[in-house]
N, C-alpha and C positions, 0 to 999 in steps of 0.2 A: 264574121268569125263565129263559129259554132263555139258555146260555153266549153271550158276544159273537163268540168265535172259532169257535162252532158255526156263526154266520150268514156269516160270509167265504168267498167263494167260493175253491173248492180250488187254483185256479191264483195265489193267494198265497202257497200252501206253498213253502218254498224248497227247491230242488233238492239233491239229496245231493253234487253234485261242489263244493259251496262249504264248504269245512271249512278250519279254521286250517292244517292241516299242507298244504294246496295253495296257501296264501297266502304269496307272497313278499313281503316286508316291506320289504327295502331300507333308507331311512333311516326308517321310519315303525314301528320296533319298540315304543316307548312306548303309542303309541295301540292298535297290535294287542293287545300284553300286557294293556291294562286291558279291551279290549273282551272278552278271553278271561276276565279275571277275573270280570267284570259276568256273563257267561253262566253263569258258575258259581255265581252268586249271592254274589259276594265283590267287595268294594272299592267302586269309584264306583255310584251308582245313576241317574245320568244323564250321558250323554256325546253329543257333537254331533263328527260329523266332515264335513269340507268339503273338494271338489276338482274338478278338471275332469273330465268323464266320460273314463272306460278308465282310472283311477287305483284301483280297488278297492273304491270304497264300498259298490256292492250285494254286492260278493264278501263284506266283514267283515260285513254285517249278516245276512247269511243263514247265515254261517258261526256267528253266535252263535246264531242260532234253532236251528241243527243241533244244536249241542253243547248248550245249554239243555234241548232236547227230550228229549236222550238220559238227562238226570238228571231226567226226567219233569216238570219247569217246563212250565208253560203258556206259550205263546207265539205271537205273531202276526207276519208279515213284509208289511207295507201299502208298497207302491210307489204313491206318491202320484200320480204322474202315470197310474194306471189307473184311481183311484176318485176323480178331479174331478168325473166326471159324476154321482157320487153326491150324496146329501143328507151334511152335515158331521155329521148325527146318527151317522154309522157309528163315530165314535170313542166314543160313549156307552156306558159298561159295560167297557172296555178297561183301568182301573185293576183290575180283578179277576183280570187275566195278570200273571203272573212276570215276564216279558219283553216289551216291546212294541217293534218295530222299525218305523220310517217311513222311508222311502226319498224322495229327491227330493222336500224337503218344500218347496223354491223353486215347485214346481209348484203349491201351493194358496195361495201367498203373494197378496196383491191383492187376496185377496177377503177381507171382513169377518168373512164367515160362519165361514170356515175359520181365519182367524186365532185369533177368538175361540174356537174348539172346541178349536185346539191348545193355545192358553194355559190353558183350563179342564182339559185332558186332562192336562198337564204338573203343574199343581197336585192334582188328583185323584189322579195317580200317585203324587208325592210323599207326598201326605197317607197313602195306602195303604201305604207303606213298599216299592212295587213299583220296577221299574226301567225306562227309556226310553232306546234307542238311537237316534238322529237322523241323517241324513245331507243333506247340501245341495251344490249346485255352488259356493256362494259363502259367504264369512264372515258371520256373522251382524250384525258390526259394519257391513257395507255397507248402503245404503239400500234394500233390495229389501223390507224389513218394515216396514208402515205401524202395526202395534199396538206402542207404545212397551215397553208393559208384557213384550210378546212378547218381544221382542230382551231383554229383562232375562233374563224365564225361560231363555231358549236357554242362556244364559250360566251357569246356576247350577251346572252340572258341568263339565268339562274340554272345552276344543273344542281339537280338533286340524285340523291343515290336511295332509292328506296329498301327500307329496311325488312327483312321477314316479318311477319307475323309472329307473336308468341302462340303456344295452344290457346289460350283464352281466346286470342281474337280471331285465331283459325276456327276454331268451334262457332264464335259468333258467325264468320263468316259461311259455312256450312250451311247453318241453320237459314242464315239471310238467304242464301240462294234455295235450298229447300222451300222456303216459303213462296219464291216467285214461282215454284211449281206447284204450289198448292199442297205442299208437303208437310208434314209435323215433323221434326227432328227433335228428340229429346237429346239431354247433354251426354245419357250414356253412349247415345247411339254414334254422335260425334265423337266421343271420345276412342270406342272402339274403332273408327276410319282413321283416326289420328295415330293409333296404337299399331295396326295391321296394316297398312297401304303406306306406299311413297307418301311423304309428309307435305310436298310442294303442292300449292292451291291447283294447279294447272291438273296434277293427276287426279285430286281428290274431285275437283269438280268434272272431271271426264267421269269417273265412277258413280258420282249422284246423278249427272245425267242419264247413264246405263239404268241405274236404278230408278229414276224416273219412268221410264220406259215400261221396265218390268214391272213397278206399283201398279201402273196404269193398265196393264194388259193382265194382270194376276188379280187386281182389285184388294190389294194387300197394304197396310202401314209399312214405314220404315221403322222395323224393329230387329234386333241382332240377329235372330235367327233367321228373318227373310234377307237379310245383307248376307249373310254367310253363304243360303242356299244359290243364292245368284251371282255372287261372286267367285264361289268356289266352282261352279258349274262352270264361268266362264275359263277359271284357269286349267281344268280338267282337259 
């Protein structure tokens, strides 16, 4: 039988920029520490983290995959929003992997087939002695899960709410991401982005990605006048 992770599209592979070193923990240090331990095959074998968009869920899951794969563990990262158009059979055989990370599980809820498939997968992973890391936008205690047994299974391991970073930590996160691009971001530049644009990190990182491309094309540093010229041109 072909291994399930060989059947998954390559677009599901985590990107190298998502590491624990690049993650700013803020008030979430305990959650980050336990996820890191899981990626080293230590500690918990099931963790669920939940938070609004832009608070680092996807980063943590992909960081866990990256760290685990460095130790030659078999892993997969599945963004539920991208697999919802497939059959729930995509979960079959995943218990053979050392670490399974499923992002945005809210996207596959309200479907009896998907809820049952996730319920069965959690049971199989537990029986196989493997690990599963899950992320959602809402707490599993809320009413978005129809299958009561699944709600219970999601609480088998620690459940963490990732708190939003304060402005100081968002500045650090922006500067860390800019550094990955080979860019230098001064405090006043980061503060300008936080003050003049949507404040969740998902949107801020998207703007930074765009600024990186513009900076490379124009051979310009990240300055407030440069940011104004690029981002205001996009909005015109």
